[in-house]
N, C-alpha and C positions, 0 to 999 in steps of 0.2 A: 504494500500500500504506500503510495507516494505522499510526500508532504504537500501542504496547501501552497500553491503557487499563486502569485498575483502579478498583474501587469499594471502599469500606470493608469490611474483612473478607476480601478476596481474599488467598489464599496466594501469596506472592511467592518465598520461598526457605526452605530448611531450614538455611541457614547464618546464624546470628545475627550473625556478624561483619560481614555486609554491610548490616545495618540502618542506614538513613539517615533524613533528614527525610521526613515523610509516611508513616512506617511505625511499627509497634509489634511487640513480641516477646511471644509467648504459647506456652507448651509447647515451647520450643526452636525455634520457627519464626517467620518474618518475615511480617507481614500489612500490607496497606494500611490506613492510618488516614483517608485522604481520597480523594475522587474526583478522579482526575487521570491524567496521562501518566507512565508508568514510565520512569525513566532508570537503566540498569544499568551505567553507566560507574563504575568503582571501587566506590562504594557503591550500594545500591539506594535511589533517591530517587523519591518520587511528587510530581510538580509539580502542585499543584491547578489545576483548570480554572475553579473558581468560588471566591467568597469575598471578603470585604472586606479591605482592607489593614490589618494590625495592626502598628503601629509598634514598632520595636526599637531599643535604644540602638546608635548607630553608623550607622543608616540616613541616607542623604543624600536629601532630598526637595525637591519643588517645592511651596511652599505659597502660599495666598492670604490676605491680611490681611482679616479679617472684622470686627474691632472694635479700638478703641484705648482704652486706659485711662491712668491717671496714670503708670504705670511699666512697662507691658507692652503687647504686642499679642496678640490672639487670632488663631490661624492655622488655616485649613482645610487639612488635609493629605490629603484624599481618603480619610478614614477615619471610622468611627463616632465617633472620639474627636478633639476639637479639641486643638490644641497651644497652648502659650504661649511667646512669645519675650520675655524680660525685657530692659529697656533695657541692662542690664550685659552682655548677650550680643550686642549690636550692635557692628559693627566701630568705630564712632565713639563718642566720649564724649558721652553724652546726659544732660541734667539731667532729673530727675523733672518731669513736666508738659509736656515738650517732645517727647514721643513722636510726636505727629501731624505735627511738622515734618520728620520723617525717613521715616516709613512711613505711608501712608494706606490707608483701606479700599479694597480692590480691587487693591492692589499685589501683584505676584507676586515671590516670593523663592526663592532656593536656600538651604537651611539643613540642619544636621545634628541628628538626634535625640541628645540627651545623656543623657536619663533618662526612663524610663517606670516609674512606681511601681505599687504593687499596686491602686490605685484607678483606674489607667489615666490618670493625669495625665501629660501628655506635655510635656517641656521641650525647647526648641530652642536652637541657637546659630548665629550667623553669623560668629563670630570667626575661624574657621579658613579656610574657603574659600567662605563665603557671599557672595551678591550679590543685588542687585535686578535683575529682568529688565525692561529698558527697551525692548527691540526684539524683532523676530522674532515667533514665535507658540508657543503651548503647546498640545499635543494631549494627550488623556487616553484611557487604555485600562485594562483590568483589570490590576492589578499582577501577577497570575499569569502574564501574557504577557511580562513584562519580561525574564526569562532568554532567551526566544526572540528578542526584539529585539536583545539583546546578542550572542547566538550563542556557539558554542564558541570560547574564546580571543578573543572580541571580533570574530569573523568577520563577523557580520551588520551590526553597527553600523559597523564599519570599511568595509564594502562601501558602505553608504549615504553615508558621509562622502566616500569617495574618488570615487565616481561622480557626486556632486552638488556637491562642494566646499562643502557646508554644515557649519556647526558644529552638533552635536547633543549635548545633555546629557540623560541618562536618569535621572530620579528613581526611586528604589525604590518610590515610592508610586503608580506608574502614570502619572505626568505626564512629558512629554517636551518639551524646549525645542528648537526648530529656528530657526536663524539663518542666513540666506543669501539669495541672489537669489530673487526672488519665484517664478519658474517652477520653479526647482530645489527650493525649499521645498515647493511644491505636490506635486512628485513624491515627496519624502520623506514628506509627510503621507499621500499615497495608498498608498505602500509600507508604511507602518506599519499602516494599516488592513488591508491584505492580510495582513500578518504576524499581526495579531490574529485575523483570521478563519480563517487556515490554520495556526495555531501547532501543532496536533496532527498535522500531516502531515509525511511525509518529503520530502527534496529541496527544501525551501523556499528555502534560500539560492540555489540555481541559478535557481529561478523568480523570485525577487526581482531577481536580477541581470538576467535577461531582461526583466522588467517595466520596470526603470529604463532599460535601454538603448533599449527601444522607445519609452518615454515621452520620452526625450531626443531621439530622432530626430523624433518628431512635433512637437516644439517648434521645430525648425529651419525 
């Protein structure tokens, strides 16, 4: 049985108090504003099935260094908009002109979005909990599937961690870092692909658990 899907303009409720993200109110009723899966827990939310990642202040993302300048780095954050990481937002004290000694083109980092202005200039920081990814692998999917990867109360991501003993970091921009034993990391990557493909269906957590258990048996 599939989940409830909505297209823009679909009537979702006559109670405006339930309007959440992905909806709008008109004439005292709640309508879908995007194409996606309807979540009716607490508020009515429409989780989009398509669309590019649009950064917001506070998002934690996995970025890729694409350019180095005198005092900053340009970072690809899997969005139509590039981000900037100034040397003052690096955990270490860096002199202007020395940026390339600390982060190079192609390096992957974990960073937080600290500002998005009206022109969609995106600024990052690594000063809180940022780090450079030196091991493991990073997989990429549509950012719209990230809530399904995490699951209700973290159920899905905790299942993958527990069953594979891998460390998994989920960026809100659709990039996911997997660190662990090679065969187990492969299972996580395949499981994430399955989640992305079946994100709109019910009973997915149970199917992922069965998939991981079968995959682990085949590795023995």
